[in-house]
N, C-alpha and C positions, 0 to 999 in steps of 0.2 A: 503681271501685277507688279513685279519687282522692277521691271523697266519703267513703268509709269510713275513708280514711287521715286525712281532715281531722276528721272526727268523733273518731277515736281521740286524735288530737293535742289537740284542745280538752279532752277529758276528762282526759287526762295533764297539760296545762298548769294546769288547775284545781285538780287534786290537788295538784301541786307548789306551787303559790301557797298553798293552805291549809296544808300541812304547814310550808313555810318561814315563813310569817306567824305560825304558832303558835311557831316555835322562835326567831325573830328579835326578836319583839315581845311583851312581856307585856301583859297586860289593862289595866295602869295607864296605858300610854303611848297617846298619841292613834293614832286608826286612820289608817293611810296608804292612799292610793288604789292601785289596780291599777297605774296608770301610774307611780307613783313606785317601786313595789317591781319593776315591769319594768325601770326604769332601773338599779336595783341589780343586778338579776339579769345585765343585759348588762355591766355594768362588771366584774362578777366571773365571767364566762364561764358563768353558769347558763342553762339552757334558758330562751328568751324565751317570754312569753305570747304575743307576736305572731307565733309560729311558723307559716308558711303550708305548705300541702302542697308547693309548689315548692322551697322552702327546705329542707323535710324530705327531698324526693327528691334534692336536689343534694347532700345531706350524706351519703347512703349510698355505701358502698364497692361495687365491682362484685359482690363475692360477696354482698352483702345485696341488691342489686338482682336478682341471678341467682335468689336464693331466694324472691323476690316473684314471679318469673315462674313458677318452679316451683310454688309453691302457687296461683297463678292457674290453671294447667293441671290441677292435681289438683282444684281447685274445679270446673272445667269437666267433669272425668270425673264428678264426683258429680252435676252436672245431667244428663249424657248418661245415666248409670245411672237416675236417676229418671225419665227420660223413656221409657226403654226399659220400665221396670218398669209405668208408666201406659199405654204402648202395648200391652203385653201384656194388661192388664185390658180395654182398649178392643177388642181383637181378640176375647178370650173372650166378652165380653158383647155382641159384634156391634154395638158402637157406632161403629164407623168410618165406616159409610155413612148416619150420621144427619144430617149436614151435606152438603148436595147441591151447594154451590156453594164457592168458595175465592177468598180476597182476599189479596193479597201481605202487606199491612199488618195483616191481622185485622179483626176487628169485634166490637163489644160484644154482650153477650149480650141477649136479648129482656128488655124491661122489664115488659110488661103483658100481659093474657090476649090482646089483639089480635095483638100480635107473636107471641107463642107460637102462635097459630092459624095464622099465616102460615108460620112454619117448619114446623108439624105437616103443613100441607097440602102443601108442597115434598115432605116425606118420603112422605107418601101417593102421590105421582106416581113414587116411585122404584121400581125392580124388588123390592127387598127387602120392600117393604109389599105389592106385589101379588102375589108368588109364595112368599113365606116365611109359612107358616100361623102360626108362632110370633108374628112381628112383626106380622101383619096385625091381630091383636086387641088390640093395644097401646092403652093409655089414654094420655092427654095427661101424666099425672103420670109413667108409665113411660117416655115419649118424652123428657120433660125430663132424666131421669138419664142416658140414653145420649147425649143431644146434649151435656150438661155434660162427659161424658168425653171426647168428640171435641175439644170446644172447648178443654178444658184441655191435651190431649195437642197440639193444634196450636200453643197459646200458649206451652208450654214449650220446643217446637222454635224458636219465634222469640226466646225468653229465651237460649237456647243460642246462636243466630245473633249476637244482640247481644253476649253476653259473650265470644265468640271473635272476631268479625270486627272490633269497634271498637278493642280493645286491640292487635290484631294491626296495624292501620294505624298505631297509635301507636308501636309496637315497631319497626316497620319503618325508622324515621327515626333510630333510636338507633345510634350508632356502635359501642357496645359489644357489640351483638349480632352474632354471626358470620353468615356467608352460610349457612352448614348451618342455623342455626336459622332464619333469615328464610325459607328455603325451606319449611322444616317448617311454620312458621306460615301461610304462603300456602297450603300443602296443606290444613292444618287448615281454614281458611276456605273453600277450595274444596269440601271434601268435606261441610261444613255446608250449603252452598248447594245442592249436589248432593243432599243428603239431604232438603232441602225439596222439591225437584223430584220425587224418587222417592216422597215420601208422597202428594202429589197424583196422581201418575201411579198409584200403587197404588190409591187410592181411586177414581179414574176408571174403572179396570176393573170395579169393583162397581156403578157406576152405569148400565153400558150395558145395554140391554134385550135380552135373548136369549130370545123366547118359545118358541122351539123346544127350548130345553135343558129336561131333566128335573130338573135339580140346583137346589138353592136358591141364590139370589144370593149371591155372596161376592166379596171381592177375589181377583185372580189370586194363586196361591200362589207363582209365579215372582217376581212383583213384591214380595210380602210378604217373600219370602226376601231379595231384594236390598235392601229397605229395612232390614231387621233386620241383614243383613250389613254395609251401610255404616256404621250406627250403631256396630256392634261395631269395625269398623276405625277409626273415628274415635276411640272410647274407647280402644282398644288403643295407637294410635300417640300420643295425648296422654299417657296413662299411662306408656308407655316413656321418652317426653322428660322428664316430671316426675321420674321415678326417677333418670335420668341426672343431672338437676341436684340433686335433694335428697339422693339416697343413691348419690353416685359409687363406683365400683368400682374399686379399684387392688390387685391382687394377683397373684402367679405362678400359672401354670395348669399343673397336671400332666396328663400324658396321661388319667388317670383323670376328672379333673374336667373335662377337654375333652370325653370321652365323655358324661358325665353332662349335660353343657350341650347336647349334641346331642340326646340322649333327651328332656331337658326342653323343647326346641324342638319336637320331634316331638309330644310330649304337648299343648303349646299349640296346634299346628296341628290335632291330632284333636279338641281340644276346640271349636275354632273351627267344624270341619266338622260336628261333632254338634250344635252349636247351630243350624246353617244346616238341617240335616236336621229339627230340631224345628220350624223355621218352616214346612216343607212339612207337617209333622203338624198344627200348628195351622191352617194355611191350608185343608187339605182335612177338618178335624175327624176325622183318621184315629184319634185317641186313643179314639175311641167304637166302633171296629170290633171289636177283640178285648179284652175287658176281663178277660184271665185271664193268669196268670203262673205259672210261666215258659212254659208251652204256650200255643199259639194254639188255644183251646178244647181239643180232645183231641189235638192233633198239635203236633209239634215244627215242622214245616214246613207253612205252610198251603196248601191245594190251589189257592187263587185267587192264587197269588204272580205269576205271569206270564200274563196273559190279554188284554193289549192288543197291537195291532201298529201300529208296529214296537216290538219289546221294549224299548227305551230309555225309552218313555213309563211303563211301569209305575213305574219309580223316581222319577218326579215325579207322576204322576196317578192312579195305582192305590193307593187308601187302605192296602190289605193290605200291599202292598210297602213304603210309604212308613213304615208302623209297623214293619215288619220290620227295615228298614234303620236305623231310629233305635235300636231295641233292640240291634242288632248293633253299631252305633257305640258305644253306651253301654257295653256290655260290653267292647269293645276298649279304650276309654278308661280304664276301671277298671283292666283288666290292665296297660296302659301306665304308669298312675299307680303300680300295685304295684310294677312293674319298676324305676322310677326310685327308689321308696323303698328297695327291697332294694339296689340298687347303691350308694345313698348309705350304707348302714350301715357297711362297714369304712372309709369315707373320713373324713378330717378337714375338715369343711366349714367355710366362713366362718360366723360366727354367725348372721348374718340368714338365710343360705342354709339352715342347719339348721333355722330355725323356719318357713321357706317350705316345705321338703320335708315336713315333718310336717303343717303346716297343709293342704298339697295334698292328702295322703293321707287326712286326715280329711275334708275336704270332698268327695272323690271318692265315699267310702261314702255320705255324707249325700245327695249329688245323685242317687245310684242309688236310694236309699231314697225319695226324693221322687218319683222318676219312677215306681217301681213303685205306691207308694201312689196316686199320679194316676190311674194305669191301673185299679187295682183298685176305686176309689171312683168310676169313671166320670167322671173329668175334673171335678171341683168347681172352680169358678173360682179361689178363693184359694189352692187347692194348685197348680193348674196354673201361675198366676201365680208363686207361690214357686220352682217348679221351673225356670220360665225365668229368674227372677232368680238362681238358684243357678247357672245355666251361666255367667253373667257373672262371678260370684264365682269359679267354679273357673277360669274363663280368665284372671281377674286374677292368681290365685295362681300359675297356671303361667307366666304372663308374669313375674311377680315373681321366681320361682325362676330363669328363664332369665336375667333382668338380674343377680341376684346372683352367678351363676357367670360373669359376663362377665371379660374379661381386661384391659380398658383402659378409660380415660376419655376420652370423646369432648369435644373441646372446643367449646363452644356460645357461649363469649363470650370477648370480647377484653379483655385486661388492661390496655390502654393506649387 
């Protein structure tokens, strides 16, 4: 962050120098050195060419510093969203098991044919190669694609860790950061670290050899849902904090607005639950079981809904039940969004809340359309990935609406 600030300052100073030089001195006069012009600027309280990041930082007010923190958190949200998107494609292309080892600091990609053959041989010893008929006929060129997908996903995770943890360590020493915000930043860093552990724990489940199993090797759907859920929690917590900083809310709350806020919170919670159920669908490839809509083949209620014992296992391990649950939650979410939109019609909403409720309504219908299309088209990778990313957009809009209907501003910075 400081490097980017320094670069921006250098560009700005060069621009100031060029403009002022043209205005203060005609071409007929002797050319003055930057040092002489800098002395002139300093004498007349004009921004100095020698400005450093440290001097720039110290010149900022508390409000300006707080907004930088808000933009930093928003940028981290963008990184998390990108990583979630890449992770979705990684799962859909079955790329997650292409790297059979894990190093904390990561490692470079193979550079030559010999190194690629070593990686390919490691993969050939994995359960996915031995028991998955699709992957067992893979060429080296096809292997490189799935390897790069997983490699890129892991490195994006490390980029997030770097962008969250190191600025957090710097901000914890700042006296103008409140205890509330410091605890949140520590929580973000802890969640990022835990997310990295969950990622490897998830991949590890797909590398364990179970020759007695009749199913194709895949990562545990429980661990996949935990990995996705923790990523969404990290995203939402940082997004909420950035909104409190950049778009503070201070307005009176009528009983009707309070009720609408509770409903919007319920919609956000249901959107999160629906996204997690989608992780079970992806983990079990349950989207390929019944590719018809609105019925399951020729029935409204499939006959193989409850076949496992104990019964609770059906909700997490029976592909039919998992798809049925995801459809039910998706329809319930759309009804909840419509209810919030209808409740908002007679109310006088704050301007940003009005935009959020309309955006949420529109995105709700788009997301359902994406889900149905994904199902009917037999889960094409690009459409399934778009549907997953749509769940994050929908969750973002629900969280934004809930924020805009807040009633007080939380103090995250000290004024003295």
